[in-house]
Backbone as a ProteinNet text record, in pm:
[ID]
protein_1_A
[PRIMARY]
MKRRKILISALLAYLIFMSACVYIVVPEGLEKPVVDKDAASKVWVAVANKVEQTGAGDLRIELTIRNDTGDWSVMEAAPGQPATLKAGGTTTACDTVFVGTGEHRLAPGFQMRGYSTGKNTDPVVQPLFVECKGASAEAGATLSIDYVSYGGILDYYDPTANELKGTLEISLDEIAADLSYPIASDIESLIQDSTVEIIALSDNVITLQDTQRTDTGLQFTWQNYNPTKFALKTHIGIPPVIGSDGIIYGVAEILDMPEVPITPAAGNVQWTTEIVVPQDVSGLYILLSVESKKPRTYVNYAVDITDK
[TERTIARY]
-5915.4	-5929.4	-5861.7	-5888.9	-5829.4	-5677.8	-5625	-5479.6	-5422.4	-5499.7	-5452.9	-5441.7	-5541.1	-5537.9	-5416	-5385.1	-5268.8	-5140.4	-5129.1	-5010.2	-4995.9	-5111.2	-5108.4	-5065.7	-5119.7	-5083.8	-4935.8	-4884.4	-4741.9	-4655.6	-4700.7	-4625.2	-4623.5	-4737.9	-4744.9	-4654.1	-4653.5	-4567.9	-4421.8	-4385.6	-4245.8	-4204.8	-4297.8	-4267.3	-4252.6	-4339.5	-4330	-4197.9	-4158.9	-4031.8	-3912.1	-3913.4	-3803	-3797.5	-3915.1	-3917.6	-3860.1	-3896.2	-3844.6	-3694.4	-3642.9	-3498.6	-3424.1	-3486.9	-3419.9	-3391.8	-3480.7	-3470.9	-3407.3	-3346	-3274.3	-3151.6	-3135.1	-3021.7	-2923	-2799.7	-2696.5	-2663.4	-2667.8	-2636.1	-2500.8	-2494.4	-2369.3	-2256.1	-2143.4	-2028.5	-2011.3	-2116.1	-2108.1	-2083.8	-2084.9	-2065	-1927.4	-1827.4	-1691.1	-1616	-1516.1	-1441.6	-1376.2	-1381.3	-1316.8	-1180.3	-1076.5	-940.8	-893.1	-855.8	-802.3	-654.8	-626.3	-489.9	-394.3	-449.4	-365.3	-354.2	-410.7	-414.3	-275.1	-178.8	-43.2	20.1	-26.7	30.9	-41.7	-154.1	-232.7	-183	-75.9	-7.8	33.6	88.1	157.2	304.2	364.9	507.6	575	707.7	782.3	917.5	968.8	1104.1	1174	1305.8	1384.9	1409.1	1388.6	1416	1554.1	1597.1	1725.2	1776.8	1906.5	1971.2	2093.2	2097.4	2207.4	2236.5	2354.8	2391.5	2352.2	2293.1	2258	2380.6	2367.4	2475.9	2508.8	2411.2	2432.2	2492	2516.8	2576.3	2475.9	2347.9	2245.1	2215.9	2152.4	2114.9	1969.8	1946.1	1810.8	1772.7	1656.3	1607.5	1471.9	1464.3	1338.9	1268.9	1135.2	1059.9	941.5	904	775.7	700.1	569.4	486	383.4	347	253.3	142.5	19.3	-95.4	-118.9	-72.4	-94.1	-197.6	-284.5	-384.1	-502.3	-518.1	-632.4	-756.5	-748.8	-864.1	-815.8	-909	-874.3	-828.7	-725.7	-669.4	-598.7	-613.5	-536.5	-429.3	-308.8	-197.2	-109.5	-48.4	49.6	146.2	267.9	363	303.2	328.3	272	309.7	209.9	237.4	330.5	428.7	517.8	623.5	630.7	730.2	838.2	965.2	1071.7	1087.4	1146.4	1188.7	1317	1352.8	1472.2	1567.1	1688.7	1792.9	1889.4	1915.9	2015.4	2125.1	2245.5	2357.2	2488.2	2564.5	2695	2694.1	2590	2581.5	2530.5	2495.5	2444.9	2298.1	2220.4	2078.4	2058.3	1992.6	1969.8	1821.9	1771.3	1632.7	1626.9	1542.3	1529.5	1400	1411.9	1295	1220.4	1284.7	1218.5	1156.7	1024.1	953	832.1	837.5	723.8	684.6	596	553.6	403	329.4	185	118.6	-14.4	-92.2	-149.8	-109.3	-161.9	-309.7	-358.2	-498	-592.4	-538.2	-620.2	-626.1	-736.1	-742.8	-682.4	-585.9	-520	-576	-593	-649.2	-555.8	-610.9	-525.8	-445.4	-320.2	-233.2	-165.3	-199.6	-138	-17.7	78.4	192.7	215.7	282.4	299.9	429.6	474.7	598.8	587	463.3	443.9	299.2	267.8	130.5	130.7	19.7	4.6	-32.7	20.8	-13.4	-27.1	-80.6	-101.9	-245.7	-266.4	-399.1	-418.4	-542	-568.4	-539.8	-548.9	-521	-371.6	-290	-145.1	-72.8	-83	-25.8	124.1	187.9	327	332.7	428.6	442.4	529.2	475.6	550.2	600.5	731.4	783.3	787	786.4	795.5	942.5	985.2	1125.6	1144.4	1260.8	1304.5	1445.6	1475.4	1611.5	1660.8	1784.4	1846.6	1967.4	1958.4	2060.3	2194.9	2298.9	2435	2464.5	2372.3	2389.8	2442.1	2482.8	2523.6	2478.1	2465.4	2419.1	2536.9	2554.9	2657.8	2591.3	2671.7	2617.2	2534.5	2414.3	2326.6	2236.1	2240	2157.3	2008.6	1926.4	1781.3	1711.7	1592.7	1510.8	1376	1329.4	1199.4	1109.6	983.6	888.3	757.1	714.8	583.5	476	364	256.7	120.8	20.3	-118.5	-199.1	-297.6	-381	-525.3	-617.7	-760.4	-814.6	-883.6	-921.6	-1071.1	-1106.1	-1244.5	-1321.7	-1453.3	-1542.3	-1514	-1509.5	-1484.8	-1615.7	-1626.5	-1743	-1698.1	-1745.8	-1702.2	-1749	-1846.2	-1889.8	-1801.5	-1721.2	-1630.2	-1504.5	-1427.6	-1315	-1199.4	-1193.6	-1082.9	-1121.5	-1229.6	-1268.5	-1165.1	-1159.1	-1068.4	-922.9	-883.3	-746	-646.8	-536.9	-427.7	-297.9	-224.4	-93.9	13.3	127.3	235.1	366.6	467.3	600.3	655.1	694.9	762.7	908.4	955.1	1094.3	1161.8	1261.9	1320.2	1470.5	1514.9	1657.9	1717.2	1820.7	1883.5	1987.6	2010.1	2096	2021.2	1886.9	1804.2	1735.9	1787.1	1732.5	1644	1516.4	1419.8	1407.8	1487.7	1494.1	1403.6	1352.9	1277.1	1136.9	1064.5	928.9	828.7	719.6	609.7	497.2	445.9	337.7	213.9	95.1	70.3	38.4	18.3	-27.9	91.5	100	206.2	159.2	31.3	-27	-173.8	-218.5	-356.2	-453.3	-561.1	-668.9	-792.3	-846	-959.8	-1078	-1135.3	-1255.5	-1233.1	-1108.1	-1081.9	-1096.7	-1035.1	-1031.4	-1164.2	-1220.9	-1347.5	-1322.8	-1398.6	-1391.2	-1446.1	-1399.8	-1443	-1590.9	-1655.8	-1799.1	-1887.1	-1827.9	-1903.6	-2011.5	-2124.7	-2232.5	-2221.9	-2201.1	-2177.7	-2301.5	-2353.1	-2471.9	-2430.7	-2492.7	-2459.7	-2576.1	-2571.3	-2673.8	-2813.4	-2910.5	-3050.8	-3067.5	-2984.7	-2990.1	-2963.6	-2900.2	-2856.3	-2745.7	-2724.1	-2625.4	-2523.8	-2396.7	-2287.2	-2216.3	-2192.6	-2114	-2014.5	-1901	-1800.6	-1832.7	-1875.5	-1919.5	-1804.1	-1699.8	-1591.7	-1466.8	-1351.8	-1222.7	-1141.6	-1096.2	-1021.5	-890.2	-784.3	-658.9	-673.9	-625.5	-627.2	-482.6	-465.8	-331	-259.1	-336.5	-275.1	-296.3	-385.2	-408.2	-523.7	-624.6	-739	-869.2	-968.6	-1104.7	-1197.9	-1274.6	-1370.9	-1512.4	-1596.2	-1738	-1815.4	-1888.2	-1962.8	-2112.5	-2184.8	-2331.7	-2392.6	-2497	-2574.2	-2717.6	-2769.9	-2911.4	-2981.9	-3090.5	-3165.7	-3301	-3320.7	-3447.9	-3558.6	-3527.9	-3624.7	-3723	-3815.6	-3917.4	-3873.5	-3748.8	-3701.9	-3569.8	-3553.3	-3426.5	-3319.8	-3197.1	-3089.6	-2952.9	-2848	-2709.9	-2638.5	-2541.7	-2451.3	-2309.5	-2230.4	-2097	-1987.3	-1890	-1771.3	-1643.3	-1656.1	-1539.5	-1472.4	-1339.9	-1259.2	-1168.7	-1209.5	-1135	-991.6	-894.5	-754.4	-725.7	-606.9	-561.4	-422.1	-384.4	-247.5	-205	-79.6	-35.2	93.9	158.7	276.6	400.1	390.9	503.5	486.9	373.9	352.8	315.5	270.6	230.2	78	18.2	-124.2	-139	-210	-235.8	-377.8	-389.9	-517.2	-505.5	-522.2	-506.7	-631.7	-613.3	-725.6	-808.8	-941.1	-1034.6	-1151.6	-1229	-1351.1	-1444.2	-1492.3	-1557.3	-1691.5	-1758.4	-1886.7	-1877.1	-1752.7	-1735.6	-1744.4	-1682.8	-1692.5	-1837.8	-1865.7	-2002.7	-2050.5	-2165	-2227.3	-2371.8	-2419.4	-2558.3	-2657.6	-2777	-2884.6	-2939.9	-2958.8	-3019.6	-3170.5	-3248.8	-3394.6	-3448.5	-3568.5	-3633.6	-3647.4	-3613.8	-3622	-3548.9	-3435.4	-3362.1	-3212.3	-3141.4	-2995.8	-2935.9	-2810.8	-2735.6	-2589	-2518.3	-2376.1	-2295.2	-2170.5	-2077.6	-1935.9	-1839.7	-1700.6	-1613.3	-1506.5	-1399.8	-1267.8	-1169.3	-1039.7	-927.4	-818.1	-697.9	-575.8	-469.3	-343.6	-260.1	-225.6	-145.8	-48.3	80.4	174.3	133.1	158.5	116.9	181.9	302.1	373.8	341.1	250.2	212.8	100.7	122.5	24.5	-11.2	-85	-122.3	-204.8	-303.7	-376.2	-498.4	-522.1	-643.1	-703.8	-836.1	-904.8	-928	-894.4	-924.6	-1053.9	-1164.4	-1296.4	-1365.4	-1413.1	-1492.5	-1633.5	-1732.5	-1871.9	-1955.6	-2033.6	-2122.4	-2226.6	-2226.6	-2311.2	-2362.2	-2463.5	-2519.5	-2589.8	-2518	-2580	-2501.3	-2560.7	-2491	-2353.3	-2256.2	-2118.6	-2046.2	-2090	-2022	-1984.8	-1856.1	-1803.7	-1742.7	-1780.5	-1725.8	-1625.8	-1516.5	-1407	-1404.3	-1360.2	-1348.7	-1222.2	-1152.3	-1038.3	-1086.5	-1091.7	-1148	-1035	-1035	-928.1	-945.1	-848.9	-844.9	-704.7	-649	-512.4	-500.3	-613.8	-610	-604.9	-605.6	-605.3	-465.5
6039.5	5958.8	5822.2	5763.7	5633.3	5644.4	5752	5771.1	5787.9	5857.3	5879.1	5746.6	5657	5526.8	5446.1	5456	5384.4	5434.4	5569.6	5627.7	5586	5586	5545.9	5400.5	5315	5172.4	5152.5	5227.2	5216.7	5262.2	5372	5423.8	5323.8	5260.3	5159.7	5041.3	4997.4	4884.9	4920	5045.4	5089.8	5091.5	5143.5	5149.6	5010.2	4916.6	4778.1	4716.7	4739.8	4686.1	4740.2	4875.1	4936.4	4885.3	4864	4811.7	4671.8	4592.8	4455.6	4456.2	4550.3	4556	4584.8	4664.3	4699.5	4576.6	4476.2	4359.7	4239.6	4258.1	4148.5	4113.4	3983.9	3936.9	3868.3	3909.9	3847.6	3712	3604.4	3472.1	3470.2	3392.3	3382	3335.4	3399.7	3362	3449.7	3526.2	3613.5	3759	3786	3924.8	3974.6	3887.3	3925.1	3799.8	3812.8	3696.2	3624.1	3490.7	3410.6	3367.8	3404.8	3371.3	3250	3145.2	3025.8	3050.4	3075.2	3108	2990	2867.4	2748.2	2700.4	2774.6	2729.3	2701.8	2784.8	2768.6	2637.2	2583.1	2459.1	2335.5	2352.2	2239.3	2199.8	2122.9	2090.4	1944	1898.9	1771.4	1794.7	1699.1	1708.4	1577.8	1581.4	1463.3	1459.7	1337.7	1318.2	1213.9	1218.5	1121	997.2	879.5	752.6	698.4	726.4	675	766.6	792.6	870.8	792.2	757.9	674.3	702.5	663.4	671.5	541.1	551.5	432.3	382.1	263.8	209.2	294.9	372.9	460.3	594.8	613.7	739.6	849.3	814.5	913.9	912.8	1018.6	1028.2	984.5	885.5	835.2	868.5	931.2	971.9	905.3	814.5	749.1	829.5	839.2	934.9	872	937	914.8	1046.2	1040.2	1160	1145.1	1258.3	1257.7	1360.5	1319.7	1407.2	1488.9	1613.6	1706.5	1812.7	1784.5	1883.6	1891.3	1789.5	1787.4	1726.8	1673.9	1613.6	1501.3	1416.5	1315.9	1386.4	1333	1405.5	1311	1339.6	1273.5	1371.6	1321.3	1411	1351.8	1440.3	1397.8	1511	1474.5	1575.7	1650.1	1779.4	1860.7	1799.4	1763.7	1696.1	1777.5	1709.2	1772	1861.5	1870	1957.7	1874.3	1898.2	1823.4	1868.4	1780.6	1821.2	1902.2	1975.3	2059.6	2020.5	1983.7	1951	2068	2111.6	2215.1	2153.9	2145.9	2083.5	2149.8	2194	2252.5	2371	2454.6	2572.5	2543.5	2416.6	2377.5	2340	2380	2343.4	2246.8	2133.5	2029.2	2000.6	1993.6	1953.1	1800.8	1742.4	1596.5	1554.6	1490.2	1460.7	1333.8	1244.2	1120.7	1142.9	1156.9	1190	1097.1	1009.8	925.4	957.9	1055.7	1101.5	1125.3	1060.6	1078	962.8	966.7	866	759.8	759.9	659.9	676.7	800.8	837.9	798.8	752.7	721.9	843.3	856.5	954.7	891.3	961.6	913.9	987.9	913.9	973.3	1077.6	1180.8	1280.4	1215	1255.3	1197.5	1069.4	1017.4	896.1	932.4	839.3	857	728.6	743.1	631.3	647.4	534.1	538	464.9	426.1	359.4	317.5	270	228.9	125.1	50.8	-48.8	18.3	-34.7	14.9	-103.5	-78.2	-186.9	-234.6	-365.6	-424.8	-484.7	-480.6	-535.9	-685.4	-754.6	-897.5	-928.1	-834	-855.2	-722.3	-665.7	-532.1	-538.1	-422.4	-405.5	-284.6	-283.7	-173.5	-64.4	56.6	173.5	249.7	242.5	321.1	469	553.6	697.5	736.6	796.3	835.3	939.1	1002.1	1098.2	1059	1066.9	1045.8	1169.8	1206.3	1324.3	1278	1290.9	1237.4	1306	1223.3	1273.4	1356.2	1358.5	1444.7	1364.7	1435.8	1374.8	1465.8	1406.7	1484	1523.3	1651.7	1702.2	1751.9	1783.1	1836.8	1961.5	1965.5	2080.5	2070.2	1957.4	1942.2	1937.5	1995.7	1995.1	1956.5	1899.5	1861.6	1930.6	1992.9	2060.8	1994.8	1966.3	1902.5	1978.9	2038	2101.9	1993.9	2016.5	1915.9	1984	1902.4	1946.5	1838.7	1879.2	1781.9	1831.7	1737.2	1768.3	1698.7	1774.5	1719.8	1708.5	1637.8	1626.9	1519.5	1535.2	1440.4	1438.3	1319.1	1304.8	1316.2	1416.6	1436.2	1416.4	1309	1279.1	1383.6	1467.2	1575.1	1699	1701.6	1813.3	1759.4	1674.3	1604.2	1693.8	1815.6	1905	2008.7	1980.9	2072.9	2070	2178	2189.6	2167	2232.7	2217.8	2286.5	2217.3	2271.7	2252.1	2359.9	2351.1	2386.3	2321.1	2348.3	2293.5	2301.7	2251.8	2171.7	2048.8	1967	2010.8	2045.6	2086.5	1980.9	1913.4	1797.6	1817	1806.7	1812.4	1673.1	1661.9	1532.2	1498.9	1592	1562.5	1482.4	1486.5	1422.4	1299.6	1181.4	1057.3	992.1	973	913.5	764.6	684.8	542	456.7	510.8	429.8	486	508.6	562.7	452.2	489.7	396.9	426.2	321.9	337	262.9	302.8	420.3	547	535.6	651.1	729.7	855.5	944	1025.3	1063.6	1137.4	1099.4	1078.1	1036	1151.5	1121.8	1218.6	1166.5	1246.3	1202.6	1159.8	1045.4	990.7	950.6	943	905.4	755.6	674.6	530.4	467.9	387	319.1	170.8	115.7	-27.1	-105.2	-227.8	-308.4	-343.3	-326.7	-357.2	-234.7	-122.4	1.6	-11.7	51.6	62.2	199.4	199.9	325	361.6	481.1	526.8	572.6	511.9	538.8	611.7	614.8	681.8	630.2	721.1	687.4	611.8	645.5	584.7	435.3	386.3	247.5	231.6	108.9	82.4	-19.5	21.9	-65.3	-120.2	-252.3	-313.3	-411.8	-425.1	-524.8	-650.7	-754.5	-876.9	-971.2	-971.8	-1067.8	-1024.4	-1056.8	-1033.1	-1161.4	-1209.4	-1334.2	-1315.4	-1376.3	-1385.9	-1496.3	-1467.1	-1565.1	-1595.8	-1682.1	-1715.1	-1594.2	-1498	-1381.2	-1250.7	-1249.6	-1122.6	-1125.4	-1040.2	-1025.7	-1032.8	-1094.4	-1094.6	-1034.4	-933.8	-868.4	-907.5	-937.8	-960.8	-841.2	-776	-655	-684.3	-609	-619	-480.5	-470	-346.6	-375.1	-294.1	-300.3	-179.4	-204.4	-99.6	-80.6	28.5	48	109.4	144.8	217.8	122.8	182.3	105.8	71.8	108.7	89.3	13.2	-78.7	-149.9	-53.1	-65	23.6	-35.8	35.7	-4.5	101.1	53.6	143.9	106.2	202.9	174	204.3	114.5	135.4	103.8	69.7	34.5	-91.6	-98.3	-205.9	-139.5	-138.3	-61.1	-110.5	-18.8	-55	-61	-106.3	-105.5	-45.3	-1.6	43.2	-17	-62.8	-132.7	-79.7	-164.4	-125.1	-104.1	-138.4	-111.8	18	88.5	218.8	213.3	95.4	80.3	71.9	144.5	127.5	12.2	-92.6	-209.1	-201	-216.8	-201	-89.4	-123.1	-24.8	62.5	194.4	288.1	264.7	257.1	241.8	337.2	360	439.1	364.8	433.4	365.5	301.7	347.9	285.8	187.2	150.8	55.2	-90.9	-131.1	-271.2	-315.4	-437.9	-489.8	-506.2	-447.4	-459.8	-503.7	-606.2	-650	-544.7	-548.7	-459.4	-506.9	-413.9	-447.5	-429.6	-535	-521.2	-425.8	-375.7	-287.5	-358.9	-287.1	-340.3	-473.8	-485.3	-611.3	-592.1	-706.5	-708.3	-775.4	-741.7	-813.2	-814.6	-922.2	-933.6	-955.3	-907.1	-929.1	-923	-962.3	-963.4	-878.3	-826.4	-761.2	-824.5	-824.1	-883.3	-791.6	-792.3	-720.1	-805.4	-779.9	-852.7	-780.5	-854.3	-801.6	-910.9	-879.1	-980.4	-1037.1	-1165	-1232.3	-1172.9	-1117.2	-1069.2	-925.1	-860.8	-722.1	-723.5	-651.2	-646.9	-502.3	-483.8	-348.8	-275.2	-343.9	-291.4	-207.2	-106.2	-25.6	-18.8	-30.5	-13.9	134.7	181.5	319.1	313.4	322.3	294.1	421.7	419.2	530	479.5	544.5	500.1	606.7	564.7	657.5	710.6	839.9	900.5	1035.5	1085.3	1219.5	1233.6	1205.6	1208.6	1115.3	1072.7	978	1028.2	934.4	958.3	1058.6	1067.3	1146.8	1052.6	1055.2	952.8	1012.8	954.2	990.8	882.6	922.1	830.2	787.4	662.3	605.6	522.3	531.5	445.9	335.9	211.2	99.7	11.2	-13.5	-87.4	-237.9	-299.7	-446.4	-494.1	-426.4	-457.3	-595.8	-658.6	-792.6	-901.6	-862.8	-961.7	-983.3
-869.5	-748.4	-765.6	-880.3	-909.8	-910.4	-971.6	-977.3	-837.4	-747.7	-610.9	-536.3	-559	-493.9	-539.4	-668.8	-722.4	-658	-644	-583.1	-437.1	-364.6	-223.5	-210.3	-298.8	-296.3	-323	-420.8	-454.2	-337.5	-271.2	-157.5	-42.6	-15.3	91.1	61.6	-65.7	-105.7	-84.4	-119.2	-103.7	43	131.2	273.9	333.1	290.6	339.5	298.3	172.4	120.3	199.2	224.8	297.9	440.2	500.6	637.3	641.3	540.6	533.5	519.3	440.6	418.8	547.5	634.5	758.9	842.1	835.3	921.4	851.8	737.3	672.6	755.8	787.2	866.1	772.6	774.6	692.4	751.8	671.7	724.5	793.3	902.6	978.5	888.2	898.5	817	695.4	660.5	543.8	582.7	713.9	755	714.5	727.1	690.3	648.5	565.1	519.9	637.7	634	736.2	684.5	753.4	712.5	790.4	719	781.7	813.7	941.3	980.8	962.4	959.1	946.1	802.2	706.8	567.1	512.5	551.4	497.7	541.8	656	706.3	655.5	587.3	538.5	399.5	399.3	274.9	275.7	163.4	155.3	186.4	251.9	280.7	237.6	225.9	183.2	252.2	268.5	322.4	236.4	237.5	162.5	248	187	255	220.4	98.9	51.4	-58.6	-56.7	-161.4	-206.9	-336.2	-384.7	-531.2	-573.9	-715.3	-784.1	-901.6	-978.8	-1054.8	-1112.1	-1192.3	-1312.2	-1358.3	-1474.2	-1434.6	-1304	-1259.9	-1231.9	-1219.9	-1188.7	-1039.2	-991.4	-850.8	-835.4	-748.9	-723.5	-579.2	-563.5	-431.7	-408.7	-312.3	-277.7	-169	-179.8	-98.4	-25.9	82.5	148.9	146.5	112	115.7	227.7	288.5	401.4	378	404.1	385.7	511.6	511	622.3	587.7	489.5	448.2	543.3	630	720.5	660.8	538.4	472.8	381.3	340.1	240.6	113.9	49.2	-64.7	-160.4	-290.2	-394.9	-441.4	-465.5	-495.1	-602.9	-684.4	-783.5	-811.3	-853.1	-897.2	-1015.9	-1024.1	-1132.5	-1267.1	-1349.9	-1477	-1567.2	-1623.8	-1720.2	-1661.7	-1528.7	-1466.4	-1398	-1427.2	-1360.1	-1215.6	-1135.1	-1001	-1014.9	-909.9	-913.6	-801.2	-838.8	-742.3	-732.5	-608.6	-584.7	-499.1	-555.1	-484.8	-525	-425.9	-452.2	-545.3	-537.7	-623.4	-762.7	-789.9	-922.7	-912.7	-1012.9	-1020.4	-1135.3	-1106.4	-1206.4	-1218.7	-1341.3	-1366.2	-1371	-1287.6	-1276.7	-1345	-1461.2	-1543.4	-1501.2	-1429	-1386.6	-1249.9	-1247.7	-1124.2	-1109.4	-1011.1	-976.4	-832.6	-817.5	-685.8	-689.9	-601.1	-594.7	-522.8	-519.3	-447.3	-539.9	-666.1	-758.4	-786.8	-782.7	-809.2	-696.1	-583.9	-466.8	-375.1	-301.5	-193.9	-68.6	-9.8	110.7	231.4	339.8	461	520	584.6	650.9	762.7	775	875.8	833.5	714.7	662.6	576.2	568.6	480.3	401.1	286.1	194.1	116.9	58.3	-19.5	-153.2	-192.3	-320.4	-339	-460.2	-489.9	-601.2	-611.2	-716.8	-847.5	-955	-1087.8	-1182	-1300.7	-1397	-1393.1	-1370.2	-1361	-1222.7	-1172.2	-1040.3	-1033.6	-1146.4	-1147.7	-1150.6	-1195.8	-1205	-1185.2	-1064.3	-1041.9	-1015.3	-1028.5	-987.4	-895.6	-805.9	-711.3	-771.7	-770.4	-815.9	-693.6	-663.1	-551.2	-587.2	-486.8	-509.6	-513.5	-625.2	-635.9	-744.3	-739	-840	-880.8	-1011.4	-1058.6	-1131.7	-1100.1	-1159.4	-1240.4	-1370.9	-1460.9	-1439.9	-1416.8	-1406.2	-1283.8	-1186.4	-1068.9	-950.2	-848.1	-721.9	-609.3	-489.2	-374.1	-286.4	-268.2	-177.9	-50.3	49.4	174.2	145.6	205.7	186.3	64.6	-6.6	-127.3	-90.9	-178.3	-158.7	-289.3	-274.1	-388.7	-376.4	-485.7	-488.2	-592.2	-554.1	-644.9	-638.5	-747.3	-753.7	-761.5	-691.8	-692.1	-699.3	-729.9	-727.5	-657.1	-577.1	-507.5	-505.1	-479.6	-472.1	-347.9	-261.9	-132.9	-111.9	-2.2	40.1	-32.4	-34.1	-99.4	-249.3	-306.7	-450.2	-527.4	-612.3	-698.3	-842.1	-906.2	-1042.3	-1143	-1104.2	-1191.8	-1175.6	-1069.8	-1045.8	-977.2	-1047	-982.2	-941.6	-995.1	-961.5	-855.9	-781.7	-675.1	-562.5	-487.9	-372.8	-414.7	-521.4	-571	-477.4	-456.9	-377.7	-454.3	-472.6	-536.4	-434.5	-447.1	-353.6	-404.4	-321.4	-355	-237.8	-265.9	-165.9	-159.9	-42.7	-22.7	64.6	9.8	76.2	94.7	217.7	246.5	228	147.5	123.4	229.7	322.7	437.6	543.6	537.2	640.1	579.6	611.6	559	665.6	633.2	726.6	695.8	764.1	731.9	819.6	931.1	1027	1048.8	941.9	952.4	984.1	1051.1	1077.1	978.9	914.7	816.9	866.1	817.6	733.1	812.5	944.8	1021.6	1074.1	1031.8	1079.7	1198.9	1199.6	1311.9	1324.2	1447	1471.5	1450.1	1378.3	1357.2	1430.8	1519.5	1601.4	1514.9	1547.6	1483.1	1337.7	1292.2	1153.1	1130.1	1215.3	1193.2	1234.1	1143.3	1167	1193.5	1287.2	1314.1	1195.4	1177.7	1062.5	1067	1183.2	1194.9	1169.8	1133	1117.6	1010.3	1034.7	935.7	870.9	740.1	667.3	586.9	610	538.1	398.6	298.9	159.3	91.6	-40.3	-119.7	-84.7	-75.5	-47.6	83.3	182.1	315.5	315	209.3	211.2	315.2	360	464	413	406.7	364	487.7	489.8	596.4	536.3	603.7	568.4	646.7	576.5	641.8	676.7	591.9	614.1	538.5	595.5	531.1	538.5	424	419	344.4	398	324.6	220	98.4	-9.1	-48.6	-147.8	-194	-251.5	-303.8	-368.1	-292.9	-195	-127.3	-30.5	-56.3	33.5	-44.8	17.7	-36.5	67.8	24.9	112.3	71.1	169.1	144.9	197.5	107.8	141.3	140.2	219.8	218.3	207.3	128.3	117.5	159.6	250.8	288.9	231	161.2	92	160.1	235.2	305.9	221.3	96.6	14.7	-54.6	-127.2	-200.2	-341.9	-375.5	-512.3	-511.9	-605.4	-620.4	-672.7	-621.1	-666.9	-636.5	-682.6	-659.7	-575.3	-498.2	-428.1	-465.7	-510.2	-562.8	-460.8	-455.1	-371.9	-449.4	-576.5	-656.4	-604.7	-618.1	-560.5	-457.8	-331.6	-231.7	-213.4	-213.1	-188.5	-39.1	-5.6	133.1	139.1	258	283.9	416	422.8	541.7	598.6	679.5	755	668.5	538.7	448.4	371.2	390.5	326.8	180.4	132.2	-8.2	-15.9	-111.4	-139.5	-237.7	-195.2	-280.2	-333.9	-465.8	-533.5	-635	-762.3	-869.8	-877.6	-888.1	-893.2	-1019.3	-1001.7	-1113	-1091.4	-1197.6	-1183.6	-1089.4	-985.2	-873.8	-908.1	-1013	-1045.8	-1161.5	-1202.3	-1311.4	-1266.9	-1152	-1110.7	-1093.2	-1129.8	-1126.4	-982.8	-951.8	-820.4	-842.1	-770.3	-789.4	-741.1	-798.2	-756.8	-623.1	-531	-402.3	-412.7	-383.5	-393.8	-287.8	-310.5	-214.4	-80.4	27.1	163.5	176.5	106.7	108.6	118.1	121.6	130.3	7.8	-21	-122.6	-80.2	-115.3	-83.2	-209.6	-208	-318.8	-264	-344.3	-298.5	-389.7	-329.5	-405.8	-362.7	-452.8	-422.6	-470.3	-395.2	-435.6	-405.6	-479.5	-461.9	-357	-250.4	-140	-96.2	-80.1	-32.1	103.6	125.1	247.8	372.3	358.3	476.3	513.6	440.3	472.3	576.1	685.4	793.6	826.5	937.1	979.5	876.7	818.7	702.7	739.1	653.3	659.7	519.1	510.8	383.2	359.7	240.4	199.5	119.2	190	133.1	86.7	-38.3	-93.5	-117.9	-57.2	-64.8	-133.4	-232.9	-303.8	-205.8	-183	-80.9	-128.1	-57.9	-79.4	-214.6	-325.2	-456.5	-548.2	-663.4	-751.5	-793	-793	-835	-745	-622.6	-521.2	-408.1	-368.2	-278.9	-152.7	-38.6	91.2	131.9	195.7	225.3	371.7	392.7	526.8	535.4	649.6	677.8	772.1	722.4	797.1	848.6	977.6	1044.7	1025.6	955.3	946.6	987	1086.7	1128.1	1191.9	1224.1	1281.7	1174.8	1046.9	937.5	882.5
[MASK]
++++++++++++++++++++++++++++++++++++++++++++++++++++++++++++++++++++++++++++++++++++++++++++++++++++++++++++++++++++++++++++++++++++++++++++++++++++++++++++++++++++++++++++++++++++++++++++++++++++++++++++++++++++++++++++++++++++++++++++++++++++++++++++++++++++++++++++++++++++++++++++++++++++++++++++++++++++

């Protein structure tokens, strides 16, 4: 009798389990693979700004790169790989390649032609260019550059997430000398007003309180409001800017390294950051990365300071 009860109980459990299985709903989006039909077009592109022979007899090609990936992205030429010049039936490996965003994430639809390097206190501008030793450009010449990029939210625990590899294909017959920087194409809701309140880690609120021109560049005054019961920090690094000349000013640094004061519970704190920017550069946007969602994870914002 006892054995019969055990068998009946087991049978009932099995029937309940099978009934439950019948009504399992597959989460939306998992029923079948979703194919992004536009994925092939979500890439980085480049154009030549100038093509000339150097005094040493080499071919120098100055470039502008544009972020057409549809998301914030950091990009660089594939490390250790030369560019390839095809001209007049000859293929040349070009070992001098300075192409990338200088370790900064660039907003989608933005384009650039150089970045600051060295130290934030004494930076130098690195233009984007390729040099091909002993080569020359004939009609129909093309330049190919393999690249790698990483898009979306920056997670310092997984910095190589959302990897994209591709090849920049550049016609040297087409020289783009009159480009407008930094915006190549408008992205809806991308640009933020300078008065925007940005929600950061633990529901803290970051605001830009003031922007001042200095003798060497720009000084930003930031404020953090902490609504929690615990004192904490919110990191934004030293935010760079990009302006009408297509150069990113501000050397890339680890975003949680610059000193930021602790914000008391239910209180505010202010601090300043500074970058070196030539006085004649206008049309500026801040490329702001704010620690959000979880520690050492950063969300990006393009903040309009074109009136400065």
